[in-house]
C-alpha positions in Angstrom: 269.9 97.3 3.5 271.4 100.8 3.8 270.9 102.0 7.4 270.8 105.7 6.4 267.4 107.4 7.0 266.8 110.1 4.4 264.5 113.1 4.7 261.2 112.3 2.9 260.4 114.2 -0.3 257.1 115.0 -2.1 258.5 113.6 -5.4 259.6 110.1 -6.3 263.3 110.1 -5.6 263.8 106.3 -5.2 264.8 105.8 -8.8 267.0 108.9 -8.7 269.1 107.7 -5.8 269.6 104.4 -7.6 270.6 106.0 -10.9 273.4 108.2 -9.4 274.7 109.7 -12.6 273.1 112.1 -15.1 273.8 114.5 -17.9 273.2 118.3 -17.7 272.9 120.1 -21.1 273.3 123.8 -21.3 272.4 125.0 -24.8 271.0 128.2 -26.1 271.8 131.3 -28.1 275.0 131.8 -26.0 276.6 128.9 -27.9 277.1 131.4 -30.8 279.3 133.9 -29.0 280.8 130.9 -27.2 282.0 133.0 -24.3 280.0 131.6 -21.3 276.3 131.3 -20.9 276.2 134.5 -18.9 277.8 136.4 -21.8 274.8 138.7 -22.2 275.1 140.1 -18.7 278.9 139.7 -18.4 279.4 142.0 -21.4 276.2 144.0 -20.8 275.1 143.3 -24.4 272.1 145.2 -25.7 268.9 143.4 -27.0 269.7 144.8 -30.4 273.2 143.3 -30.5 272.2 140.0 -28.8 269.5 139.6 -31.5 272.1 138.7 -34.0 272.5 135.4 -32.3 268.8 134.8 -32.6 268.9 135.5 -36.3 271.8 133.2 -36.9 270.9 130.3 -34.6 271.0 127.3 -37.0 272.0 124.0 -35.3 272.1 122.0 -38.5 274.2 119.3 -37.0 271.9 118.7 -34.0 271.0 115.0 -33.7 269.5 114.3 -30.3 269.9 110.6 -31.0 273.7 111.0 -31.0 273.5 112.9 -27.7 271.4 110.2 -26.1 273.7 107.4 -27.3 276.7 109.3 -25.9 274.9 109.8 -22.5 274.0 106.2 -22.3 277.4 105.0 -23.3 278.9 107.2 -20.5 276.7 105.4 -18.0 274.3 108.2 -17.4 270.7 107.3 -16.5 269.0 110.6 -17.0 269.4 114.0 -18.6 268.3 117.5 -17.9 268.1 120.1 -20.7 267.9 123.8 -20.5 264.5 124.6 -22.0 265.2 128.3 -21.2 268.2 129.8 -19.6 268.7 133.3 -18.1 268.9 134.9 -21.6 265.2 134.1 -22.0 265.4 132.2 -25.3 263.1 129.2 -25.4 264.3 125.9 -26.9 260.7 124.8 -27.3 257.7 125.9 -29.3 256.1 128.0 -26.6 252.8 129.8 -27.5 253.6 132.6 -25.0 256.6 134.2 -26.7 258.2 134.7 -30.2 261.6 134.4 -28.7 261.9 130.7 -29.4 263.8 128.2 -31.6 261.0 127.7 -34.0 261.4 131.3 -35.1 265.1 131.0 -35.8 266.8 129.2 -38.8 266.5 126.1 -36.6 262.8 126.0 -37.4 261.9 123.1 -35.1 261.2 122.2 -31.5 264.5 121.2 -30.1 263.1 120.1 -26.8 260.8 117.6 -28.4 263.7 116.0 -30.3 265.6 115.8 -27.0 262.8 114.1 -25.2 262.0 111.6 -27.9 265.7 110.6 -28.4 266.6 110.2 -24.7 263.4 108.3 -24.0 264.2 105.9 -26.9 267.5 105.1 -25.2 265.8 104.3 -21.9 267.0 107.4 -20.1 264.8 109.6 -17.9 264.3 113.2 -18.9 264.3 116.4 -17.0 263.8 120.1 -17.9 265.8 123.0 -16.6 263.8 126.2 -16.6 265.3 129.5 -15.7 263.4 131.7 -13.2 265.6 134.6 -14.4 264.8 136.1 -17.8 266.9 139.0 -19.2 264.7 139.3 -22.4 261.2 139.5 -20.9 260.0 143.1 -20.8 258.4 142.6 -17.4 261.4 141.0 -15.7 262.6 143.8 -13.3 266.2 145.0 -13.6 268.4 143.8 -10.8 272.1 143.4 -10.0 272.5 140.5 -12.5 270.5 142.1 -15.4 272.5 143.3 -18.5 270.9 146.8 -18.2 271.9 147.3 -14.6 274.6 149.9 -15.3 272.7 151.9 -17.9 272.4 155.5 -16.9 268.6 155.3 -17.3 268.2 151.8 -15.7 265.7 153.1 -13.1 263.6 154.6 -15.9 263.8 151.5 -17.9 262.5 149.6 -14.9 259.3 151.6 -14.6 256.2 149.7 -15.4 257.8 146.3 -15.2 255.3 144.0 -13.5 256.6 140.9 -11.8 253.1 139.4 -11.5 252.8 139.4 -15.3 256.2 137.7 -15.5 255.2 135.1 -12.8 252.1 134.2 -14.8 254.3 133.9 -17.9 256.4 131.3 -16.1 253.4 129.3 -15.0 252.1 129.3 -18.6 255.4 128.0 -19.9 255.8 125.4 -17.2 252.3 124.2 -18.0 253.4 123.8 -21.7 256.5 121.9 -20.7 254.7 119.5 -18.4 251.8 119.0 -20.7 253.2 118.7 -24.2 256.1 116.3 -23.8 254.7 113.3 -21.9 256.1 112.2 -18.5 258.9 114.5 -17.2 260.9 113.1 -14.4 262.8 116.2 -13.1 262.0 120.0 -13.1 265.2 122.0 -12.4 264.4 125.6 -11.5 267.3 128.1 -11.3 267.7 130.3 -9.2 266.8 132.5 -6.3 268.6 135.5 -4.6 265.9 137.2 -2.4 268.3 138.9 0.0 270.5 140.7 -2.6 270.1 144.2 -3.9 272.0 146.9 -5.7 273.5 148.6 -2.6 273.4 152.2 -1.4 271.3 154.3 -3.8 270.3 151.2 -5.8 268.2 149.4 -3.3 265.4 149.3 -5.9 267.4 146.6 -7.6 266.0 144.0 -5.4 266.8 140.3 -5.7 264.1 137.7 -6.3 262.9 134.7 -4.4 259.8 132.8 -3.4 257.5 135.8 -3.3 258.5 137.3 -6.6 258.4 134.0 -8.5 255.1 133.1 -6.8 256.9 129.8 -6.2 254.1 128.1 -4.3 251.7 128.5 -7.2 254.4 127.4 -9.7 255.3 124.3 -7.8 251.7 123.4 -7.1 251.0 123.6 -10.8 254.0 121.3 -11.6 252.8 118.7 -9.0 249.3 118.8 -10.3 250.4 118.2 -13.9 253.2 115.7 -13.1 252.6 113.8 -9.8 255.9 112.3 -8.5 258.1 114.7 -10.5 261.4 115.7 -8.8 261.8 119.4 -8.2 264.9 121.1 -6.9 265.0 123.7 -4.1 266.2 126.7 -6.2 262.7 128.3 -6.4 263.3 129.3 -2.7 260.9 126.6 -1.5 262.2 123.2 -0.2 261.1 120.4 -2.4 263.1 117.2 -3.3 266.6 118.1 -4.3 269.6 119.9 -2.8 272.0 121.0 -5.6 275.6 122.0 -4.6 277.1 123.6 -7.7 280.8 123.4 -8.8 281.8 122.2 -5.4 282.9 118.8 -4.1 281.3 118.0 -0.8 283.1 115.8 1.7 280.2 114.4 3.6 276.5 113.7 3.0 274.5 116.9 2.7 272.3 117.6 5.6 269.2 119.7 6.2 270.3 123.0 7.7 267.6 123.0 10.4 266.9 119.3 11.3 270.3 117.8 10.5 268.6 115.0 8.4 270.3 113.5 5.5 268.8 114.8 2.2 268.5 113.7 -1.4 271.2 115.7 -3.2 273.0 116.1 -6.5 276.3 117.8 -7.3 276.1 119.7 -10.6 279.5 120.0 -12.3 281.1 121.0 -15.6 283.8 119.4 -17.7 285.5 122.8 -17.8 284.8 126.2 -16.2 281.7 127.1 -18.2 278.2 125.6 -18.5 277.5 126.8 -22.0 279.8 126.2 -24.9 283.0 128.2 -24.4 285.4 127.9 -27.3 288.5 129.3 -25.6 288.0 128.0 -22.1 290.9 125.8 -21.1 290.4 124.4 -17.6 289.1 121.0 -18.7 289.3 118.3 -16.0 291.6 115.4 -16.3 290.3 111.8 -16.6 291.4 111.1 -13.0 289.5 114.2 -11.7 286.3 113.3 -13.6 286.2 109.7 -12.2 287.1 110.8 -8.7 284.3 113.4 -8.7 281.7 110.7 -9.6 283.1 108.3 -7.0 283.4 111.0 -4.3 279.8 112.1 -4.8 278.4 108.6 -4.6 280.6 107.8 -1.6 278.8 110.7 0.2 275.3 109.5 -0.8 274.8 111.8 -3.7 274.2 112.0 -7.5 276.5 113.6 -10.1 274.9 115.7 -12.8 277.7 116.3 -15.3 277.3 119.1 -17.8 277.9 119.3 -21.6 277.6 122.6 -23.5 276.9 121.8 -27.2 278.2 124.0 -30.0 276.0 126.4 -31.9 275.7 123.8 -34.7 274.3 121.3 -32.2 277.2 119.0 -31.5 279.3 118.0 -28.5 282.8 119.3 -29.3 285.9 117.1 -29.3 286.8 117.9 -25.7 283.3 117.0 -24.4 283.3 113.8 -26.4 286.7 112.9 -24.9 285.5 113.6 -21.4 282.3 111.5 -22.0 284.6 108.7 -23.3 286.5 108.7 -20.0 283.2 107.9 -18.2 282.2 105.3 -20.8 285.5 103.4 -20.5 285.4 103.4 -16.7 281.7 102.7 -16.2 281.9 99.8 -18.7 283.6 97.7 -16.0 282.9 99.6 -12.8 279.3 100.8 -12.9 278.3 98.2 -10.3 280.1 100.4 -7.8 278.0 103.4 -8.7 274.4 102.3 -9.5 272.3 101.4 -6.5 275.2 102.4 -4.2 275.6 104.8 -1.4 277.8 105.8 1.5 279.3 102.8 3.3 277.7 101.7 6.6 279.0 103.6 9.6 280.7 100.6 11.2 282.7 100.1 8.0 284.0 103.6 7.6 286.8 103.2 10.1 288.3 100.6 7.8 288.7 103.0 4.9 292.3 103.1 3.7 294.2 106.3 3.0 293.7 107.6 -0.5 290.6 105.5 -1.1 286.8 105.9 -1.1 284.1 103.4 -0.2 280.8 102.9 -1.9 278.4 100.2 -0.8 275.5 98.5 -2.5 272.1 99.5 -1.1 271.4 95.9 0.1 274.7 96.0 2.1 276.1 92.9 0.5 279.0 94.4 -1.4 281.6 97.0 -0.4 283.6 98.8 -3.1 287.1 100.2 -2.5 288.0 102.9 -5.1 291.8 103.2 -5.2 292.5 106.9 -5.8 296.2 106.2 -5.2 297.4 102.7 -6.0 299.3 101.1 -3.1 302.3 99.0 -3.3 301.9 95.4 -2.3 299.1 95.3 0.3 296.0 97.2 1.1 295.3 97.2 4.8 291.7 97.1 6.1 291.5 97.2 9.9 288.4 95.7 11.4 287.3 93.8 8.3 288.9 90.4 9.2 286.1 87.7 9.3 283.7 90.0 7.4 284.7 89.4 3.8 283.9 86.2 1.8 285.7 87.0 -1.4 287.6 89.9 -3.1 288.2 90.8 -6.7 289.0 93.6 -9.1 285.7 94.8 -10.4 286.8 95.7 -13.9 287.8 92.2 -14.8 286.5 89.9 -12.0 290.0 88.7 -11.1 290.6 87.4 -7.6 292.5 89.3 -5.0 294.1 87.1 -2.4 293.5 87.9 1.2 295.1 87.2 4.5 293.9 88.0 8.0 295.6 89.1 11.2 298.9 90.2 9.7 300.8 91.0 6.5 302.2 87.9 5.1 305.8 89.2 4.7 309.2 88.5 6.2 309.8 92.2 7.1 310.1 92.8 10.8 307.8 95.9 10.6 304.9 94.2 8.8 301.5 95.2 10.1 299.5 92.9 12.3 296.3 93.0 14.3 293.4 90.7 15.3 290.9 92.5 13.1 293.2 93.2 10.2 292.2 92.2 6.6 295.0 92.4 4.1 294.4 92.5 0.3 297.5 91.4 -1.6 297.5 93.5 -4.8 299.6 93.0 -7.9 302.6 95.3 -8.2 301.4 96.9 -11.4 298.3 99.1 -11.3 295.6 97.8 -13.7 295.0 99.9 -16.8 292.0 101.6 -15.2 291.8 105.3 -14.3 290.6 104.4 -10.8 290.7 100.7 -10.0 287.9 99.3 -7.9 288.1 96.3 -5.5 284.8 94.5 -4.9 284.4 92.9 -1.5 281.6 90.3 -1.0 280.6 90.7 2.6 279.5 87.7 4.8 
């Protein structure tokens, strides 16, 4: 079994660490301007102008069953949907606002369709819920608010009551965790308590645990859905650490205790979370697979984001990226599911330009070849520890020798603990080939 002790969590994270791979879905009114999910604040758009997107939101091609099938084919085990993003628009039929999908040409509860479809494919479901709300009249103006630079921003802010807004959030979270059956993940986003508007604008205070009334919010969630996984972004430690748009190089640790924690890297196919028609920094197939492998090799999960179009589809670039995962996971998912960072005594054997993952029961070690070597792969210290070796994608045997490279060259490597894998000269037609070692 894995020898890594992980900091205990109030929620049920055992299934989560076994799943390793999920889909994030950022979808809202911002799909219509198609210029980033922060378009409302980036361009300081007024409520009146932004309302045109509300009036024209008509995702007539939305079929949650197709989304769910694409996620499952890509090897994803769970999905998290934005029920409300920072713009404040609700993708569900909330009784506490008129600013919701059922009042647009969509005319239906989009969250319900998501939940039903993904559950039908055997995937676990999670809800993203923004703590920020640029539409709500009681959400105080701060440095991220679209009205922050209005000449009368201070006057506009008068009378805004954060307690009223905090109650609004609790009311909506109650709806989300009551009306849709079992929910596995609650993904809050995000806190910035130490920020403010600077000299002369100190009144533009950031928001965190106290402003959100996070303790009450989280207590409500746990009362309604015992075992649910909750992230740390409400400024209260819960289950899940969530490094964003960043590739870690080692297992994430608790800042104070140094303990290993349950963590999830959230990433995008391109540079935007919401649908961005003209964004061009889409990741290559090699980068996508390496991100997944690198994350699991450090004991984490990967939550990979798709931003559907305003008509409710994954665009051609997103479909192509999902297909990259589908093709690779078809033959290599065993090196991802129920896997984690390799045991400490195995890490010194890691070859250059490779990553290790290891099955949780410790019986199999996976070598992910980021750069395909010529001839031999040298594994110092593994002689006598491996029963059998094969390529994972097709189950074809890889011949091994121990102690030295079986080659006439005078400079061939040798050593008592050296295990040598003799690889074919031509790289297999796999984005990142994986060698599976059955340990003794």
